[in-house]
C-alpha positions as CSV (number, residue, x, y, z in Angstrom):
1,F,-27.8,6.9,1.5
2,T,-31.1,6.0,0.9
3,A,-31.1,3.3,3.3
4,F,-29.4,5.5,5.9
5,F,-32.2,8.1,5.8
6,S,-34.9,5.4,6.1
7,I,-33.4,4.5,9.4
8,E,-33.1,8.1,10.6
9,T,-36.4,9.2,9.7
10,S,-37.9,5.9,11.5
11,L,-36.3,6.8,14.7
12,K,-38.1,8.9,17.1
13,S,-36.5,8.9,20.7
14,L,-33.3,11.1,21.2
15,S,-31.7,7.7,22.5
16,D,-32.0,6.2,18.9
17,W,-30.8,9.6,17.4
18,G,-28.0,9.6,19.3
19,V,-27.1,6.4,17.9
20,V,-27.9,7.6,14.1
21,Y,-25.6,10.4,15.0
22,F,-22.7,8.0,15.9
23,M,-23.2,5.9,13.0
24,H,-23.1,9.1,10.7
25,I,-19.9,10.4,12.1
26,L,-18.3,6.9,11.6
27,I,-19.3,6.9,8.0
28,I,-17.6,10.5,7.9
29,L,-14.4,8.9,9.4
30,L,-14.2,6.3,6.6
31,A,-15.5,8.8,3.5
32,P,-14.9,12.2,4.1
33,C,-16.7,13.3,1.2
34,Y,-19.9,12.0,3.3
35,L,-19.8,15.7,5.0
36,L,-22.4,16.5,2.5
37,L,-24.7,14.2,4.0
38,M,-24.3,16.1,7.4
39,S,-26.3,18.9,6.4
40,G,-29.3,16.7,5.3
41,F,-29.1,14.8,8.7
42,L,-29.0,17.8,10.7
43,T,-31.6,19.5,8.7
44,F,-34.1,16.4,9.5
45,W,-33.0,16.4,13.1
46,I,-34.1,20.2,13.2
47,Y,-37.2,19.3,11.8
48,H,-38.1,16.5,14.1
49,R,-37.0,18.2,17.1
50,Q,-39.1,21.4,16.4
51,D,-42.3,19.4,15.4
52,E,-44.2,21.5,18.4
53,Q,-43.1,24.7,16.2
54,E,-45.8,26.3,14.3
55,D,-43.4,27.9,11.9
56,P,-40.7,26.0,10.4
57,P,-37.1,27.0,11.3
58,S,-35.5,29.5,8.5
59,L,-32.4,28.7,6.5
60,L,-30.3,31.2,8.9
61,Q,-31.6,28.8,11.7
62,F,-30.5,26.1,10.0
63,L,-26.8,27.1,9.5
64,R,-26.6,28.2,13.3
65,Y,-28.0,25.4,14.6
66,R,-25.6,23.4,16.9
67,D,-25.8,20.2,18.6
68,R,-22.9,18.5,20.5
69,G,-20.7,21.1,19.1
70,R,-21.6,20.8,15.5
71,S,-23.6,22.6,13.1
72,I,-24.7,22.6,9.5
73,L,-22.5,25.6,8.7
74,N,-19.4,24.0,9.9
75,A,-19.9,20.9,8.0
76,L,-20.3,22.9,4.9
77,I,-17.0,24.8,5.5
78,E,-15.2,21.6,6.1
79,M,-16.5,20.2,3.1
80,A,-15.5,23.3,1.0
81,V,-12.0,23.1,2.5
82,L,-11.5,19.2,2.0
83,A,-12.6,20.0,-1.5
84,V,-9.7,22.6,-1.9
85,L,-7.5,20.4,-0.3
86,A,-7.9,17.6,-2.5
87,W,-7.8,19.7,-5.4
88,A,-4.5,21.3,-4.3
89,V,-3.1,17.8,-3.7
90,L,-3.9,16.4,-7.0
91,F,-2.5,19.6,-8.7
92,L,0.6,19.2,-6.9
93,I,0.9,15.5,-8.2
94,E,-0.3,15.9,-11.6
95,F,2.1,18.8,-12.3
96,R,4.9,17.1,-10.4
97,I,5.3,19.9,-8.2
98,Y,5.9,17.9,-5.2
99,R,8.9,17.0,-6.7
100,L,10.5,20.4,-7.4
101,I,9.8,20.7,-3.7
102,R,11.6,17.4,-2.5
103,Y,14.7,18.6,-4.9
104,K,14.8,21.8,-2.9
105,L,14.8,20.3,0.3
106,M,17.1,17.5,-0.6
107,P,20.4,19.5,-0.1
108,Y,19.2,20.1,3.6
109,L,18.1,16.4,4.0
110,N,21.3,14.9,2.2
111,P,23.0,12.3,4.5
112,E,26.4,12.0,4.7
113,T,27.8,9.0,2.7
114,P,28.9,6.1,5.1
115,K,32.6,6.2,5.6
116,D,33.3,2.5,4.4
117,S,32.2,3.6,0.8
118,D,35.8,5.6,0.6
119,N,37.2,2.4,0.8
120,F,35.5,1.3,-2.5
121,K,38.1,0.4,-5.1
122,E,36.7,1.8,-8.5
123,D,37.9,0.4,-12.0
124,D,39.7,2.5,-14.3
125,D,37.3,3.1,-16.8
126,V,34.8,4.3,-14.0
127,I,37.5,6.8,-12.8
128,Q,38.2,8.0,-16.3
129,E,34.3,8.4,-17.4
130,R,34.0,10.8,-14.0
131,Q,36.7,12.6,-15.0
132,L,35.4,12.9,-18.7
133,I,32.0,14.5,-17.2
134,Y,33.8,16.6,-14.8
135,T,36.4,18.3,-17.2
136,T,33.8,18.5,-20.4
137,D,31.7,21.3,-20.3
138,K,28.1,21.0,-20.4
139,A,27.3,21.7,-24.2
140,T,29.8,19.4,-25.4
141,L,28.6,16.9,-23.1
142,F,25.0,17.5,-24.4
143,L,26.1,17.3,-28.1
144,R,27.9,14.4,-27.8
145,N,25.8,12.3,-25.5
146,A,22.0,11.5,-25.6
147,L,22.1,10.7,-21.5
148,V,24.6,12.5,-19.0
149,L,24.5,11.2,-15.5
150,E,26.5,13.6,-13.2
151,D,27.0,12.6,-9.5
152,V,24.0,10.6,-9.1
153,H,23.7,9.8,-5.7
154,K,20.5,8.0,-4.0
155,C,20.0,7.4,-0.5
156,F,16.8,5.4,0.9
157,F,15.6,6.1,4.7
158,S,14.6,3.2,6.6
159,G,13.7,2.1,10.2
160,I,12.2,4.3,12.8
161,S,15.7,6.2,13.1
162,C,15.4,7.0,9.4
163,K,18.7,5.3,8.9
164,P,20.3,6.3,5.1
165,F,20.8,3.2,3.0
166,V,23.2,4.3,-0.2
167,A,21.5,2.9,-3.2
168,V,23.4,4.6,-5.9
169,Y,26.7,6.4,-5.2
170,N,28.1,9.3,-7.2
171,T,27.3,7.7,-10.4
172,C,29.0,9.5,-13.5
173,L,28.6,8.3,-16.9
174,G,27.7,9.6,-20.7
175,V,25.4,7.5,-23.3
176,T,26.1,8.5,-26.9
177,R,23.3,8.2,-29.3
178,K,22.3,4.6,-31.0
179,E,24.6,3.3,-28.0
180,C,22.8,0.5,-25.9
181,L,23.2,1.0,-22.0
182,G,23.2,-1.8,-19.9
183,L,24.2,-2.3,-16.1
184,L,25.6,-5.3,-14.6
185,G,25.8,-5.9,-10.9
186,Q,24.7,-8.1,-7.9
187,N,21.3,-8.0,-6.2
188,G,20.9,-4.8,-4.5
189,A,23.6,-3.0,-6.5
190,G,21.4,-0.2,-7.6
191,K,20.7,-1.1,-11.1
192,T,17.0,-0.8,-10.7
193,T,17.2,2.4,-8.9
194,T,19.7,4.1,-11.7
195,F,17.0,3.4,-14.3
196,R,14.0,4.6,-12.0
197,I,16.2,7.6,-11.8
198,I,17.1,7.8,-15.4
199,T,13.1,7.7,-16.5
200,G,12.2,10.2,-13.7
201,R,10.3,7.5,-11.4
202,E,12.6,8.3,-8.6
203,V,13.7,11.4,-7.0
204,I,17.5,12.0,-6.7
205,T,19.2,12.8,-3.5
206,S,22.1,14.6,-5.2
207,G,23.6,15.1,-8.6
208,N,21.4,15.3,-11.8
209,V,20.4,13.4,-15.3
210,Y,20.3,14.9,-18.6
211,V,18.5,13.3,-21.1
212,E,18.9,15.2,-24.3
213,G,20.0,17.9,-22.3
214,L,17.0,18.1,-20.3
215,S,17.2,17.6,-16.5
216,V,14.9,14.9,-15.2
217,K,14.6,17.2,-12.2
218,T,12.7,20.2,-13.9
219,S,11.6,18.6,-17.4
220,F,9.9,15.5,-16.8
221,Q,6.0,15.8,-16.8
222,S,5.0,12.3,-17.1
């Protein structure tokens, strides 16, 4: 900032001021918070261009002064708006509100499962576990199990056409307390994605995961 002001105050001609103005805009694009310096820049510019006047311009003149479509007031307003937007984004991220919004939108964005998924042959114990999750009421499930996965489905979207890729397909299981859970499968089978869903690190496309009766969709804050 000190170096920039030194260059700024040393230049006198209008063409040189245009170069400084361009440098200023370039820095703003790289660092939006640099808008704060726009006020000081235009203030110095006003003083230099009004040297012939006996009385210096008032604060109101500073705020209303325009050059090339910009004014100090515009810069201050933009700075305030950027600050509000930055705090809003930080608030959404820290309190996981953006995840709740995504969960609300998932039913409308949920892609159809690829048809070849219907041809997969599931093991008998997988079918039995799914039926157990379906037929047992939630209270009993939470009493017996520390972890419950209910029809967990996860799709990723890739490419320009956003073609869906199914990583986890309708997974159902219950893990009792003091039981160790491990997943076996080839690369790309969805093991890591499943654990990321369980720990709340990945957003579920459909279904739900309950840890001690608490849904990862609404209860995980960290």
